C-alpha positions as a Markdown table, in Angstrom:
| # | Residue | x | y | z |
|---|---|---|---|---|
| 1 | Met | 124.3 | 113.1 | 52.8 |
| 2 | Thr | 124.7 | 115.2 | 49.8 |
| 3 | Thr | 128.0 | 116.2 | 48.5 |
| 4 | Glu | 128.4 | 119.5 | 47.0 |
| 5 | Thr | 130.9 | 120.1 | 44.3 |
| 6 | Glu | 132.7 | 123.3 | 44.6 |
| 7 | Thr | 133.5 | 125.2 | 41.5 |
| 8 | Pro | 136.3 | 127.7 | 41.6 |
| 9 | Ile | 135.1 | 131.2 | 41.3 |
| 10 | Glu | 137.1 | 133.2 | 38.8 |
| 11 | Gln | 138.2 | 136.7 | 40.0 |
| 12 | Pro | 137.6 | 139.4 | 37.4 |
| 13 | Ser | 140.8 | 140.6 | 35.9 |
| 14 | Asn | 141.7 | 144.3 | 35.6 |
| 15 | Gln | 143.9 | 143.5 | 32.6 |
| 16 | Pro | 142.3 | 143.8 | 29.2 |
| 17 | Thr | 142.3 | 140.6 | 27.3 |
| 18 | Asp | 142.9 | 142.3 | 23.9 |
| 19 | Thr | 146.6 | 142.9 | 23.4 |
| 20 | Gly | 145.9 | 145.4 | 20.6 |
| 21 | Ala | 144.2 | 147.7 | 23.1 |
| 22 | Leu | 147.1 | 147.3 | 25.5 |
| 23 | Ser | 149.7 | 148.2 | 23.0 |
| 24 | Glu | 147.6 | 151.2 | 21.9 |
| 25 | Val | 147.5 | 152.4 | 25.5 |
| 26 | Asp | 151.2 | 152.0 | 25.8 |
| 27 | Gln | 151.8 | 154.0 | 22.6 |
| 28 | Leu | 149.6 | 156.8 | 23.9 |
| 29 | Lys | 151.4 | 156.8 | 27.2 |
| 30 | Ala | 154.8 | 157.0 | 25.4 |
| 31 | Gln | 153.5 | 159.9 | 23.3 |
| 32 | Leu | 152.2 | 161.7 | 26.3 |
| 33 | Ala | 155.6 | 161.2 | 28.1 |
| 34 | Glu | 157.4 | 162.5 | 25.0 |
| 35 | Lys | 155.2 | 165.6 | 24.8 |
| 36 | Asp | 155.7 | 166.3 | 28.5 |
| 37 | Ala | 159.4 | 166.1 | 28.1 |
| 38 | Asp | 159.2 | 168.5 | 25.1 |
| 39 | Leu | 157.0 | 170.9 | 27.2 |
| 40 | Leu | 159.5 | 170.8 | 30.1 |
| 41 | Ala | 162.4 | 171.6 | 27.7 |
| 42 | Ile | 160.5 | 174.6 | 26.3 |
| 43 | Ala | 159.6 | 175.8 | 29.8 |
| 44 | Asn | 163.2 | 175.6 | 30.9 |
| 45 | Ala | 164.4 | 177.4 | 27.8 |
| 46 | Val | 161.9 | 180.2 | 28.4 |
| 47 | Leu | 162.6 | 180.5 | 32.2 |
| 48 | Gln | 166.4 | 180.5 | 31.9 |
| 49 | Asn | 166.1 | 184.1 | 30.6 |
| 50 | Ile | 164.9 | 185.2 | 34.1 |
| 51 | Pro | 167.6 | 187.0 | 36.2 |
| 52 | Asp | 168.9 | 184.9 | 39.1 |
| 53 | Gly | 167.5 | 187.3 | 41.7 |
| 54 | Leu | 164.0 | 186.9 | 40.4 |
| 55 | Lys | 163.9 | 183.1 | 39.9 |
| 56 | Ala | 162.7 | 182.7 | 43.5 |
| 57 | Leu | 159.5 | 184.4 | 42.5 |
| 58 | Ile | 158.4 | 181.5 | 40.3 |
| 59 | Pro | 155.9 | 179.3 | 42.1 |
| 60 | Asp | 157.3 | 175.7 | 42.6 |
| 61 | Asp | 154.0 | 173.9 | 42.4 |
| 62 | Leu | 153.2 | 174.9 | 38.8 |
| 63 | Thr | 153.3 | 172.6 | 35.8 |
| 64 | Pro | 155.7 | 173.6 | 33.0 |
| 65 | Ala | 152.8 | 174.9 | 31.0 |
| 66 | Ala | 151.6 | 177.0 | 33.9 |
| 67 | Gln | 155.1 | 178.3 | 34.5 |
| 68 | Val | 155.3 | 179.6 | 31.0 |
| 69 | Lys | 151.9 | 181.2 | 31.4 |
| 70 | Trp | 153.1 | 182.8 | 34.6 |
| 71 | Phe | 156.2 | 184.1 | 32.9 |
| 72 | Asn | 154.2 | 185.6 | 30.1 |
| 73 | Lys | 151.9 | 187.4 | 32.6 |
| 74 | Ala | 154.8 | 188.6 | 34.7 |
| 75 | Gln | 156.7 | 189.9 | 31.7 |
| 76 | Ala | 153.6 | 191.7 | 30.4 |
| 77 | Ala | 153.2 | 193.3 | 33.8 |
| 78 | Gly | 156.8 | 194.5 | 33.7 |
| 79 | Leu | 157.8 | 192.4 | 36.7 |
| 80 | Leu | 160.8 | 190.8 | 35.1 |
| 81 | Val | 162.2 | 193.8 | 33.3 |
| 82 | Lys | 165.6 | 194.9 | 34.4 |
| 83 | Pro | 165.8 | 198.6 | 35.2 |
| 84 | Gln | 167.8 | 200.6 | 32.7 |
| 85 | Val | 170.7 | 202.3 | 34.5 |
| 86 | Pro | 172.3 | 205.2 | 32.6 |
| 87 | Glu | 175.9 | 204.9 | 31.9 |
| 88 | Thr | 178.2 | 206.6 | 34.5 |
| 89 | Asp | 180.0 | 209.7 | 33.3 |
| 90 | Thr | 183.7 | 209.0 | 33.8 |
| 91 | Arg | 185.1 | 212.2 | 32.3 |
| 92 | Lys | 187.1 | 214.6 | 34.3 |
| 93 | Pro | 185.1 | 217.6 | 35.5 |
| 94 | Ser | 185.7 | 220.7 | 33.6 |
| 95 | Val | 186.3 | 224.1 | 35.1 |
| 96 | Ile | 185.6 | 225.9 | 31.9 |
| 97 | Thr | 181.9 | 226.7 | 31.4 |
| 98 | Pro | 180.6 | 225.6 | 28.0 |
| 99 | Lys | 179.7 | 228.2 | 25.4 |
| 100 | Val | 176.0 | 228.8 | 25.1 |
| 101 | Asp | 174.5 | 229.5 | 21.7 |
| 102 | Leu | 172.2 | 232.4 | 22.4 |
| 103 | Asn | 170.3 | 231.9 | 19.2 |
| 104 | Gln | 168.9 | 228.6 | 20.5 |
| 105 | Leu | 167.7 | 230.0 | 23.8 |
| 106 | Pro | 164.2 | 231.3 | 24.4 |
| 107 | Pro | 163.8 | 235.1 | 25.0 |
| 108 | Ile | 163.5 | 234.9 | 28.8 |
| 109 | Ala | 166.6 | 232.7 | 29.0 |
| 110 | Arg | 168.5 | 235.2 | 26.8 |
| 111 | Met | 167.6 | 238.0 | 29.1 |
| 112 | Ser | 168.6 | 236.1 | 32.2 |
| 113 | Tyr | 171.9 | 235.0 | 30.6 |
| 114 | Gly | 172.7 | 238.7 | 29.9 |
| 115 | Tyr | 172.4 | 239.6 | 33.6 |
| 116 | Gly | 175.2 | 237.3 | 34.5 |
| 117 | Asn | 177.7 | 238.8 | 31.9 |
| 118 | Lys | 179.1 | 242.3 | 32.5 |
């Protein structure tokens, strides 16, 4: 009878053996997380200028960078511009007709103005 000696088979490790490479990867991940946080803060600052009624138009599944791009396109298209409402005239109505300067009127308007006065 032959006896076989079993040697343990080592499983390959997914972890790198070089600790310098591991720390470099961790540094890059930390820098990436910091840049993502900065981008998110910038996107929130840009998007807070949108009126509350129009915030529902922003797609939810976009990244912060894509949201800023969407905002810039929507603003260029005039989607996010508030309409300019003229100020309401709150003066009392006047019963006296205003004086018209006849020298400023065109000739046809002067003639028609003269028909109304007797």
